[in-house]
C-alpha positions in Angstrom: -4.0 48.2 29.4 -7.3 49.9 30.3 -5.7 53.3 30.1 -4.2 52.5 26.7 -7.6 51.4 25.3 -9.2 54.6 26.7 -6.6 56.8 25.0 -6.9 54.9 21.7 -10.7 55.7 21.6 -10.2 59.4 22.1 -10.6 60.4 18.4 -13.8 58.4 18.3 -15.2 60.1 21.4 -14.4 63.5 20.0 -16.0 62.7 16.7 -19.1 61.3 18.4 -19.5 64.4 20.5 -19.1 66.6 17.4 -21.8 64.6 15.6 -24.2 64.9 18.5 -23.7 68.7 18.6 -24.0 69.1 14.9 -20.6 70.8 14.8 -17.1 69.8 13.8 -14.2 69.2 16.0 -11.8 71.4 14.1 -8.6 69.5 15.0 -10.1 66.1 14.2 -11.7 67.1 10.9 -8.5 68.6 9.7 -6.6 65.4 10.3 -9.2 63.2 8.7 -10.5 65.3 5.8 -7.7 67.8 5.1 -9.6 70.9 6.2 -12.7 72.4 7.7 -14.4 73.8 4.7 -16.5 70.7 3.9 -20.3 70.7 3.7 -22.7 69.0 6.1 -25.7 66.9 5.0 -27.8 70.0 4.6 -25.2 71.7 2.4 -24.1 74.3 4.9 -20.4 74.8 5.6 -19.4 72.8 8.7 -17.1 75.5 10.0 -19.9 78.1 9.8 -22.3 75.9 11.7 -19.6 75.0 14.2 -18.8 78.7 14.9 -22.4 79.7 15.2 -23.3 76.9 17.7 -20.2 77.5 19.8 -20.8 81.3 19.9 -24.4 80.9 21.1 -23.3 78.4 23.8 -20.6 80.7 24.9 -23.0 83.7 24.9 -25.4 81.7 27.1 -22.8 80.8 29.7 -21.4 84.4 29.5 -24.9 85.9 30.3 -25.2 83.6 33.4 -21.7 84.7 34.6 -22.3 88.4 33.9 -25.4 88.3 36.0 -23.5 86.7 38.8 -20.9 89.5 38.7 -23.7 92.1 38.7 -25.3 90.7 41.8 -22.0 90.1 43.6 -21.2 93.9 43.6 -24.8 95.1 43.8 -25.1 95.3 47.5 -22.0 97.6 47.8 -23.6 100.2 45.6 -27.2 99.9 46.6 -26.7 100.2 50.4 -27.3 103.9 50.9 -30.3 104.1 48.5 -32.1 101.0 49.9 -31.6 102.1 53.5 -32.9 105.6 52.7 -35.9 104.5 50.6 -37.1 101.5 52.6 -36.0 102.6 56.0 -33.9 99.4 56.7 -31.7 99.3 59.7 -28.0 98.4 59.3 -28.7 94.9 60.7 -31.5 94.4 58.2 -29.3 95.5 55.3 -26.5 93.2 56.6 -28.9 90.3 56.2 -29.7 91.4 52.7 -26.0 91.6 51.8 -24.9 88.3 53.3 -27.9 86.1 52.4 -26.6 85.8 48.8 -23.7 83.7 50.1 -26.1 81.4 51.9 -28.1 81.0 48.7 -25.0 80.3 46.7 -23.9 77.6 49.2 -27.4 76.0 48.8 -27.0 76.2 45.0 -23.5 74.7 45.3 -24.9 71.7 47.3 -27.5 70.8 44.6 -25.4 71.8 41.6 -23.6 68.6 40.9 -26.6 66.2 41.3 -28.9 68.5 39.4 -26.7 68.8 36.4 -26.2 65.0 36.4 -29.9 64.3 36.8 -31.6 66.8 34.5 -28.6 67.7 32.3 -26.5 70.8 31.7 -29.0 72.7 29.5 -32.0 72.2 31.8 -29.9 73.3 34.8 -29.2 76.5 32.9 -33.0 76.9 32.6 -33.4 76.4 36.3 -30.7 78.9 37.3 -32.1 81.5 34.9 -35.5 81.2 36.6 -33.8 81.9 40.0 -32.1 84.9 38.5 -35.2 86.4 37.0 -37.4 85.8 40.1 -34.6 87.3 42.3 -34.2 90.5 40.3 -38.0 91.0 40.0 -38.3 90.6 43.8 -35.7 93.3 44.4 -37.2 95.6 41.8 -40.7 95.5 43.3 -39.6 95.2 47.0 -41.2 97.5 49.5 -39.8 95.9 52.6 -36.9 93.7 53.9 -38.6 90.3 53.4 -39.0 90.6 49.6 -35.4 92.0 49.3 -34.1 89.1 51.2 -36.1 86.6 49.1 -34.8 88.1 45.9 -31.2 88.1 47.1 -31.5 84.5 48.2 -32.9 83.5 44.9 -30.1 85.2 43.1 -27.6 83.5 45.3 -28.9 80.1 44.4 -28.7 80.9 40.7 -25.1 82.1 41.1 -24.2 79.0 43.0 -25.5 76.9 40.2 -23.8 79.1 37.6 -20.3 78.7 39.1 -20.5 74.9 38.4 -22.7 74.3 35.3 -21.4 77.2 33.2 -17.7 76.1 32.9 -18.7 72.4 32.9 -21.1 72.8 30.0 -18.6 74.8 27.9 -15.7 72.4 28.7 -17.8 69.5 27.4 -18.9 71.0 24.1 -15.8 73.0 22.9 -12.9 71.6 20.8 -9.6 71.4 22.7 -7.9 74.1 20.5 -10.4 76.8 21.4 -11.7 75.5 24.8 -9.4 77.9 26.9 -10.4 80.9 24.8 -14.1 80.4 24.9 -14.2 79.4 28.6 -12.0 82.3 29.5 -14.3 84.7 27.7 -17.3 83.2 29.5 -15.7 83.1 33.0 -14.4 86.6 32.7 -17.9 87.9 32.3 -18.3 87.6 36.1 -15.6 90.3 36.4 -17.1 92.3 33.6 -20.5 92.2 35.4 -18.9 93.4 38.6 -17.0 96.2 36.8 -20.1 97.2 34.9 -22.1 97.5 38.1 -19.4 99.5 39.7 -19.4 102.0 36.8 -23.1 102.3 36.3 -24.2 101.9 39.9 -22.5 105.1 40.8 -25.0 107.1 38.7 -28.4 105.3 38.9 -30.8 104.4 41.6 -30.9 100.9 43.2 -34.1 99.9 41.5 -32.7 101.0 38.1 -29.6 99.1 38.8 -31.7 95.9 39.5 -33.5 96.4 36.2 -30.2 96.7 34.3 -29.0 93.6 36.2 -32.0 91.6 35.0 -31.3 92.2 31.3 -28.5 89.5 30.9 -31.0 87.0 32.5 -33.5 87.8 29.8 -30.9 87.4 27.1 -29.9 84.0 28.6 -33.6 83.0 28.4 -33.6 83.7 24.7 -30.3 81.9 24.1 -31.4 78.7 25.9 -33.9 78.0 23.0 -31.0 77.6 20.6 -28.3 75.7 22.5 -27.8 71.9 22.5 -27.4 69.5 25.4 -23.8 68.4 26.2 -23.0 65.3 24.1 -20.7 64.0 26.9 -23.6 64.1 29.3 -25.8 62.3 26.9 -23.2 59.6 26.5 -22.9 59.4 30.3 -26.6 58.9 30.7 -26.6 56.2 28.0 -23.8 54.4 29.8 -25.6 54.7 33.1 -28.6 52.9 31.7 -26.4 50.1 30.5 -24.5 49.7 33.8 -26.2 50.4 37.1 -23.0 50.9 39.2 -21.5 54.4 39.4 -18.5 56.0 41.1 -20.4 59.3 41.6 -20.7 59.5 45.3 -18.8 61.5 47.9 -17.0 58.6 49.5 -15.6 57.4 46.2 -13.9 60.7 45.8 -11.4 59.7 48.4 -10.3 56.5 46.7 -6.7 56.5 45.5 -7.9 56.7 41.8 -9.5 60.1 42.3 -7.7 61.6 45.3 -5.1 63.6 43.3 -7.9 65.2 41.2 -9.9 66.1 44.2 -6.9 67.7 46.0 -6.2 69.8 42.9 -9.9 70.9 42.5 -10.5 71.7 46.2 -7.1 73.3 46.5 -7.8 75.7 43.6 -11.1 76.7 45.1 -9.4 77.5 48.4 -6.6 79.4 46.7 -9.1 81.4 44.6 -11.3 82.5 47.5 -8.8 82.8 50.4 -7.0 85.7 48.9 -9.3 88.3 50.3 -11.3 89.1 47.2 -14.8 88.8 48.9 -13.6 91.1 51.6 -12.3 93.6 49.1 -15.5 93.5 47.1 -18.0 93.7 50.0 -16.1 96.4 52.0 -14.4 98.3 49.2 -16.1 101.6 50.2 -14.6 101.2 53.7 -11.1 100.5 52.3 -11.2 103.6 50.1 -12.5 105.7 52.9 -9.7 104.6 55.1 -7.2 105.5 52.4 -8.9 108.9 52.0 -10.0 108.2 48.4 -13.4 108.9 46.9 -15.5 105.7 46.7 -16.9 106.6 43.3 -13.4 107.3 41.9 -12.1 104.1 43.5 -14.9 102.0 42.0 -14.2 103.4 38.6 -10.5 102.8 38.8 -10.9 99.2 39.9 -13.4 98.6 37.1 -11.1 100.1 34.5 -8.0 98.2 35.7 -9.7 94.8 35.4 -11.0 95.1 31.9 -7.7 94.9 30.0 -6.6 92.0 32.3 -9.6 89.9 31.3 -9.0 90.6 27.6 -5.3 89.7 28.0 -6.2 86.4 29.7 -8.5 85.3 26.9 -5.9 86.1 24.3 -3.1 84.2 26.1 -4.7 81.2 27.8 -4.4 78.8 24.9 -0.9 80.1 24.0 0.8 80.0 27.4 -1.5 77.6 29.2 -3.6 77.7 32.4 -0.8 76.9 34.8 1.5 79.7 33.7 -1.2 82.3 33.8 -2.4 81.1 37.2 1.1 81.4 38.7 1.5 84.9 37.2 -1.8 85.9 38.6 -1.2 84.5 42.1 2.3 86.2 42.1 0.8 89.5 41.1 -1.9 89.2 43.8 0.7 88.5 46.4 2.6 91.6 45.4 -0.7 93.6 45.2 -1.7 92.6 48.7 1.7 93.5 50.1 1.5 96.9 48.4 -2.0 97.5 49.5 -0.9 96.8 53.1 1.8 99.4 52.7 -0.1 102.1 50.7 -3.6 100.9 49.8 -2.5 100.3 46.2 -5.5 98.0 45.5 -5.3 98.3 41.7 -2.3 95.9 41.4 -4.2 93.3 43.3 -7.5 93.6 41.3 -5.7 93.7 38.0 -3.7 90.5 38.9 -6.8 88.8 40.1 -8.5 89.5 36.8 -5.5 88.3 34.8 -6.0 84.7 35.8 -7.3 83.8 39.2 -10.8 85.2 38.5 -11.6 82.6 35.8 -8.9 79.9 35.4 -9.5 77.9 38.6 -13.0 77.0 37.4 -11.7 76.3 33.9 -9.2 73.8 35.2 -11.7 72.2 37.6 -14.2 71.6 34.9 -11.5 70.1 32.7 -9.9 67.7 35.2 -13.0 66.1 36.8 -14.0 62.8 35.1 -17.6 62.7 34.1 -18.3 59.6 36.3 -17.5 61.6 39.5 -18.1 65.1 38.2 -21.4 65.6 40.1 -20.0 64.8 43.5 -16.6 66.3 43.0 -18.1 69.4 41.4 -20.5 69.8 44.3 -17.6 69.5 46.8 -15.4 72.1 44.9 -18.3 74.5 44.6 -19.3 74.2 48.2 -15.7 74.8 49.4 -15.5 77.8 47.1 -18.5 79.5 48.6 -17.7 78.4 52.2 -14.3 80.0 51.9 -15.9 83.1 50.4 -18.3 83.3 53.4 -15.4 82.9 55.9 -13.4 85.7 54.2 -16.4 88.1 53.9 -17.4 87.4 57.6 -13.9 87.9 59.1 -12.7 90.7 56.9 -14.4 93.5 58.8 -13.0 92.3 62.1 -9.5 91.8 60.9 -9.5 95.2 59.1 -10.6 96.9 62.3 -7.8 95.1 64.1 -5.1 96.1 61.6 -5.5 97.1 57.9 -1.9 96.5 57.2 -1.9 93.1 58.9 -5.0 92.0 57.1 -3.4 92.6 53.7 -0.2 90.9 54.7 -2.2 87.8 55.8 -3.8 87.7 52.3 -0.4 88.2 50.7 0.7 85.0 52.5 -2.3 83.1 51.2 -1.5 84.2 47.7 2.1 83.0 48.2 0.7 79.6 49.3 -1.3 79.7 46.1 1.8 80.1 44.0 3.5 77.1 45.6 0.3 75.0 45.3 -0.1 75.7 41.6 3.6 75.1 40.9 3.6 71.8 42.7 0.2 70.2 41.9 -1.8 71.9 39.1 -1.3 70.2 35.7 -1.3 71.9 32.3 -4.5 71.1 30.3 -4.2 73.2 27.2 -4.3 71.4 23.8 -5.6 68.2 25.3 -9.1 66.6 25.1 -11.0 66.0 28.4 -10.5 62.3 28.0 -6.7 62.6 27.7 -6.6 64.8 30.8 -8.7 62.4 32.8 -6.7 59.4 31.7 -3.4 61.0 32.7 -4.6 62.2 36.1 -6.2 58.9 37.1 -3.2 57.0 35.9 -1.0 59.0 38.3 -2.6 57.4 41.3 -3.0 53.9 40.0 
């Protein structure tokens, strides 16, 4: 009975969220008013205002994700320049390269609680401050300590971005364009990495850091114009009225939420245990082992990913998240197998960009109910970065043991991902967040 009442209120929830944002929910307004060409109270076309607000919000989330992509690939390209200019030892540079993951794990730990306590929009402000401070520290660094401080600050910002970016967009976008806008935003991490691979081959490490700081400054500008998430505002109002809350880690393992947590954590494991961090951090070594120029290899990888990102954004609301995830994981499995045989890394990277790069976080941000989103999101984010650290730490050892065996192991992990997605991951396209939450919690009741 409670589930039926919840579903019956969905149109009202959607309408209230739209009113708080000052935009229209396109599907709902069409059903009720026969179109989207009506005027708001100020006499402006509702569809025009809706599009403008959603575009600015998507742009803000995209800037945060793009910055994350830039910093993730920065250390691979800056290594020789930083060591030569600042006289760092290999050990000192290893600390610089790896400390980002530690910062990201710290950001992951505080991401859920912070976004619940101060809101999605204010958290975007906080992560942008970490980004700007981090890039400035690297730009003006004259020694290892300031480099490490900057990289740590950037890592914290990236850890926050991985959670708040998709959650914010999922909560403000209408269901019929949610997949498209979130895919565009999430794919910017890949675009940032590809852009850095392309540009970093031709500029100095300080110039690359200056370029990496530009999206952070654009995000700073966009933050003055975006609204707070209406669903978070409703959540805060409800919390004032009732003091009890399900949002703690222990409650995540209750029967009501266990299925959702398994899906979320499983997707994070599948996304990060496929070897990507190892490929990104040690791509130069892989290309050298294959007898390929690193510069040429970086450019080829960047070029291959771009059309895959575009294709995902175009298809995600047509074919759904689950279908594209299975296609992406299958392609990665094949790509790892081929790389193990002949270092054919392009198939893997193109397949990763086709779905696995962005869709897991899209699905996670859609399936987590808002009353446990803080704790569950923190858990998923932390698992994501912990698995990334494990892969990046062990990759060099396993690659030295057997390059072919290393890629075959990751091919097996990708195969597990295909089975996991086929068995457990639900389709979320064309459904409101409340409909998704009601159906998933109902499964375990």
